[in-house]
One Martini backbone bead per residue (centre of mass of N, CA, C, O) as a GRO file, in nm:
protein
  220
    1MET     BB    1 -21.707   1.398   1.627
    2ILE     BB    2 -22.019   1.445   1.492
    3ALA     BB    3 -22.149   1.486   1.212
    4THR     BB    4 -22.370   1.624   1.019
    5PRO     BB    5 -22.649   1.501   0.918
    6ASP     BB    6 -22.769   1.349   0.634
    7ARG     BB    7 -23.096   1.368   0.459
    8THR     BB    8 -23.031   1.162   0.248
    9PRO     BB    9 -23.153   0.906   0.094
   10LEU     BB   10 -23.116   0.587   0.045
   11THR     BB   11 -23.062   0.377  -0.207
   12ARG     BB   12 -23.078   0.075  -0.364
   13ARG     BB   13 -22.777   0.065  -0.435
   14PHE     BB   14 -22.669   0.038  -0.149
   15PHE     BB   15 -22.807  -0.262  -0.108
   16ASP     BB   16 -22.673  -0.365  -0.393
   17ARG     BB   17 -22.469  -0.547  -0.206
   18PRO     BB   18 -22.266  -0.690  -0.021
   19VAL     BB   19 -22.322  -0.749   0.312
   20LEU     BB   20 -22.015  -0.680   0.407
   21GLU     BB   21 -22.057  -0.380   0.306
   22VAL     BB   22 -22.322  -0.277   0.427
   23ALA     BB   23 -22.309  -0.314   0.732
   24PRO     BB   24 -22.080  -0.104   0.816
   25ASP     BB   25 -22.223   0.131   0.641
   26LEU     BB   26 -22.470   0.171   0.852
   27LEU     BB   27 -22.305   0.315   1.042
   28GLY     BB   28 -22.458   0.629   1.129
   29ARG     BB   29 -22.720   0.601   1.028
   30THR     BB   30 -23.060   0.704   0.956
   31LEU     BB   31 -23.356   0.611   1.110
   32VAL     BB   32 -23.694   0.638   0.988
   33ARG     BB   33 -23.999   0.644   1.177
   34ARG     BB   34 -24.321   0.653   1.065
   35THR     BB   35 -24.591   0.806   1.238
   36PRO     BB   36 -24.892   0.938   1.342
   37ASP     BB   37 -24.709   1.108   1.572
   38GLY     BB   38 -24.448   1.089   1.418
   39PRO     BB   39 -24.115   1.088   1.411
   40VAL     BB   40 -23.851   0.846   1.448
   41GLU     BB   41 -23.501   0.864   1.537
   42LEU     BB   42 -23.198   0.671   1.439
   43ARG     BB   43 -22.872   0.567   1.525
   44LEU     BB   44 -22.660   0.344   1.403
   45THR     BB   45 -22.436   0.107   1.609
   46GLU     BB   46 -22.550  -0.197   1.539
   47VAL     BB   47 -22.465  -0.498   1.350
   48GLU     BB   48 -22.561  -0.785   1.132
   49ALA     BB   49 -22.452  -1.034   0.917
   50TYR     BB   50 -22.636  -1.227   0.653
   51ALA     BB   51 -22.535  -1.478   0.392
   52GLY     BB   52 -22.740  -1.692   0.354
   53LEU     BB   53 -22.661  -1.979   0.176
   54ALA     BB   54 -22.352  -1.938   0.312
   55ASP     BB   55 -22.504  -1.919   0.610
   56PRO     BB   56 -22.574  -2.094   0.900
   57GLY     BB   57 -22.706  -1.828   1.056
   58SER     BB   58 -22.927  -1.813   0.848
   59HIS     BB   59 -23.262  -1.824   0.751
   60ALA     BB   60 -23.165  -1.898   0.433
   61TYR     BB   61 -22.981  -2.158   0.428
   62ARG     BB   62 -23.235  -2.375   0.354
   63GLY     BB   63 -23.413  -2.170   0.216
   64ARG     BB   64 -23.723  -2.111   0.112
   65THR     BB   65 -23.988  -1.948   0.291
   66GLU     BB   66 -24.248  -1.789   0.422
   67ARG     BB   67 -24.079  -1.631   0.632
   68ASN     BB   68 -23.809  -1.554   0.423
   69ALA     BB   69 -23.900  -1.434   0.140
   70VAL     BB   70 -23.789  -1.137   0.147
   71MET     BB   71 -23.481  -1.217   0.112
   72PHE     BB   72 -23.541  -1.297  -0.210
   73GLY     BB   73 -23.568  -1.020  -0.282
   74PRO     BB   74 -23.524  -0.709  -0.306
   75PRO     BB   75 -23.355  -0.456  -0.216
   76GLY     BB   76 -23.464  -0.245   0.056
   77HIS     BB   77 -23.600  -0.440   0.257
   78ALA     BB   78 -23.797  -0.564   0.518
   79TYR     BB   79 -23.712  -0.810   0.770
   80VAL     BB   80 -23.958  -0.950   0.982
   81TYR     BB   81 -23.935  -1.121   1.298
   82PHE     BB   82 -24.029  -1.380   1.520
   83THR     BB   83 -23.917  -1.442   1.864
   84TYR     BB   84 -23.967  -1.642   2.136
   85GLY     BB   85 -24.281  -1.549   2.139
   86MET     BB   86 -24.216  -1.196   2.181
   87TRP     BB   87 -24.019  -1.092   1.944
   88HIS     BB   88 -23.883  -0.844   1.734
   89CYS     BB   89 -23.699  -0.824   1.419
   90MET     BB   90 -23.466  -0.639   1.194
   91ASN     BB   91 -23.399  -0.638   0.845
   92LEU     BB   92 -23.187  -0.563   0.564
   93VAL     BB   93 -23.193  -0.612   0.240
   94CYS     BB   94 -22.947  -0.762   0.023
   95GLY     BB   95 -22.874  -0.767  -0.278
   96PRO     BB   96 -22.986  -0.957  -0.511
   97ALA     BB   97 -23.232  -1.108  -0.634
   98GLY     BB   98 -23.214  -1.448  -0.502
   99SER     BB   99 -22.981  -1.339  -0.285
  100PRO     BB  100 -22.987  -1.397   0.036
  101SER     BB  101 -22.961  -1.106   0.249
  102GLY     BB  102 -22.877  -0.946   0.574
  103VAL     BB  103 -22.935  -0.680   0.823
  104LEU     BB  104 -22.913  -0.660   1.152
  105LEU     BB  105 -23.066  -0.451   1.388
  106ARG     BB  106 -22.926  -0.404   1.709
  107ALA     BB  107 -22.854  -0.080   1.743
  108GLY     BB  108 -22.932   0.253   1.896
  109GLU     BB  109 -22.985   0.609   1.875
  110ILE     BB  110 -23.203   0.824   1.989
  111LEU     BB  111 -23.284   1.145   1.843
  112SER     BB  112 -23.604   1.124   1.811
  113GLY     BB  113 -23.894   1.048   1.987
  114HIS     BB  114 -23.865   0.966   2.293
  115GLU     BB  115 -24.153   0.950   2.404
  116TRP     BB  116 -24.251   0.727   2.214
  117ALA     BB  117 -24.032   0.516   2.289
  118HIS     BB  118 -24.102   0.504   2.598
  119LYS     BB  119 -24.388   0.386   2.559
  120HIS     BB  120 -24.262   0.112   2.439
  121ARG     BB  121 -24.013   0.148   2.676
  122PRO     BB  122 -24.080   0.172   3.007
  123ASN     BB  123 -23.811   0.004   3.125
  124ALA     BB  124 -23.622   0.210   3.052
  125ARG     BB  125 -23.368   0.381   3.230
  126ASN     BB  126 -23.267   0.508   2.952
  127ASP     BB  127 -23.182   0.619   2.642
  128HIS     BB  128 -22.959   0.396   2.586
  129GLU     BB  129 -23.186   0.149   2.627
  130LEU     BB  130 -23.407   0.166   2.407
  131ALA     BB  131 -23.194   0.031   2.155
  132LYS     BB  132 -23.036  -0.223   2.318
  133GLY     BB  133 -23.113  -0.420   2.086
  134PRO     BB  134 -23.316  -0.574   1.859
  135ALA     BB  135 -23.585  -0.583   2.025
  136ARG     BB  136 -23.572  -0.297   2.138
  137LEU     BB  137 -23.566  -0.150   1.872
  138ALA     BB  138 -23.837  -0.252   1.764
  139THR     BB  139 -24.009  -0.156   2.001
  140ALA     BB  140 -23.935   0.152   2.001
  141LEU     BB  141 -24.043   0.160   1.677
  142GLY     BB  142 -24.292  -0.023   1.617
  143ILE     BB  143 -24.199  -0.321   1.522
  144ASP     BB  144 -24.356  -0.559   1.303
  145ARG     BB  145 -24.503  -0.780   1.080
  146ARG     BB  146 -24.650  -0.544   0.927
  147LEU     BB  147 -24.346  -0.454   0.807
  148ASN     BB  148 -24.308  -0.679   0.629
  149GLY     BB  149 -24.164  -0.576   0.314
  150ILE     BB  150 -24.090  -0.303   0.319
  151ASP     BB  151 -23.990  -0.004   0.148
  152VAL     BB  152 -23.713   0.208   0.224
  153CYS     BB  153 -23.708   0.337  -0.096
  154ALA     BB  154 -24.014   0.476  -0.147
  155GLY     BB  155 -24.034   0.712   0.040
  156PRO     BB  156 -24.267   0.902   0.218
  157GLN     BB  157 -24.482   0.654   0.212
  158SER     BB  158 -24.302   0.516   0.396
  159PRO     BB  159 -24.253   0.399   0.733
  160MET     BB  160 -23.947   0.386   0.617
  161ALA     BB  161 -23.599   0.510   0.648
  162ILE     BB  162 -23.266   0.574   0.507
  163LEU     BB  163 -23.016   0.785   0.592
  164THR     BB  164 -22.703   0.899   0.558
  165GLY     BB  165 -22.597   1.078   0.774
  166ALA     BB  166 -22.304   0.972   0.988
  167PRO     BB  167 -22.064   0.799   0.909
  168ALA     BB  168 -21.853   0.586   1.036
  169PRO     BB  169 -21.544   0.568   1.099
  170ALA     BB  170 -21.331   0.314   1.039
  171GLU     BB  171 -21.171   0.339   1.322
  172GLN     BB  172 -21.465   0.285   1.485
  173VAL     BB  173 -21.489  -0.001   1.358
  174LEU     BB  174 -21.600  -0.308   1.475
  175SER     BB  175 -21.539  -0.671   1.501
  176GLY     BB  176 -21.729  -0.989   1.535
  177PRO     BB  177 -21.907  -1.205   1.669
  178ARG     BB  178 -22.212  -1.315   1.691
  179THR     BB  179 -22.494  -1.307   1.871
  180GLY     BB  180 -22.608  -1.629   1.955
  181VAL     BB  181 -22.432  -1.796   1.753
  182GLY     BB  182 -22.408  -2.115   1.630
  183GLY     BB  183 -22.209  -2.336   1.511
  184GLU     BB  184 -22.064  -2.260   1.208
  185GLY     BB  185 -22.141  -1.935   1.267
  186ALA     BB  186 -22.000  -1.843   1.544
  187THR     BB  187 -21.710  -1.705   1.419
  188HIS     BB  188 -21.820  -1.496   1.252
  189PRO     BB  189 -21.724  -1.150   1.175
  190TYR     BB  190 -22.051  -1.004   1.148
  191ARG     BB  191 -22.009  -0.792   1.368
  192PHE     BB  192 -22.096  -0.439   1.402
  193TRP     BB  193 -21.940  -0.148   1.570
  194ILE     BB  194 -21.920   0.129   1.775
  195ASP     BB  195 -21.684   0.243   1.953
  196SER     BB  196 -21.796   0.313   2.281
  197ASP     BB  197 -22.092   0.294   2.251
  198PRO     BB  198 -22.365   0.298   2.478
  199THR     BB  199 -22.581   0.134   2.279
  200VAL     BB  200 -22.429  -0.114   2.275
  201SER     BB  201 -22.446  -0.441   2.299
  202PRO     BB  202 -22.380  -0.719   2.458
  203TYR     BB  203 -22.193  -0.992   2.440
  204ARG     BB  204 -22.321  -1.327   2.345
  205ALA     BB  205 -22.297  -1.638   2.357
  206HIS     BB  206 -22.394  -1.934   2.272
  207THR     BB  207 -22.682  -2.114   2.421
  208PRO     BB  208 -22.799  -2.402   2.451
  209ARG     BB  209 -23.105  -2.544   2.445
  210ARG     BB  210 -23.267  -2.739   2.670
  211ARG     BB  211 -23.422  -3.019   2.675
  212LYS     BB  212 -23.622  -3.197   2.873
  213SER     BB  213 -23.472  -3.474   2.809
  214ASP     BB  214 -23.181  -3.329   2.907
  215ALA     BB  215 -23.234  -3.311   3.184
  216PRO     BB  216 -23.151  -3.353   3.485
  217SER     BB  217 -23.138  -3.620   3.702
  218ASP     BB  218 -23.231  -3.753   4.029
  219ALA     BB  219 -23.149  -4.014   3.956
  220THR     BB  220 -22.945  -4.318   4.055
   0.00000   0.00000   0.00000
């Protein structure tokens, strides 16, 4: 049974901790996306931790760039990036400024604003699929690069906030390798999810993308 969600916003202190503490602690929290048409709310059910300069899987592993600059700033801000030329994904920055780390929001359950979310995700077959995966989550909530760098701890004026919600009990939190991460970071157990929740996305191991020059040849 899920406890009654707490409407108290999480403070910056919550995010100013090591990313492997913050990531599992985000499960069960309520994300509020404020839009001109009203709020859309989501319960977080799946996340992934990225430990910055110490993590080969992180966008910040090779240092600061124009793209990842938000990760090097203060905690409690959103890092939104564009991937595969078509999708957006969102992380929440953790730890002290200058020590880049973040939590990728992978999946969640839409609690309110279903009609608005379905307008953004018209191909979703049911409510469970609305935010089942990081790109789907961002799409359902209308998140794109215009929200990169927003402060989720700034109060009602921010387009997004994280509320205390109903934190997932420790015995319901599972962990394992991150989805689609290859190389040295492939086996890090930095993915966390709520056991048996229908909105959690399926795990997929990393599949190297083949360059055209590596394609099989018909020549003999």
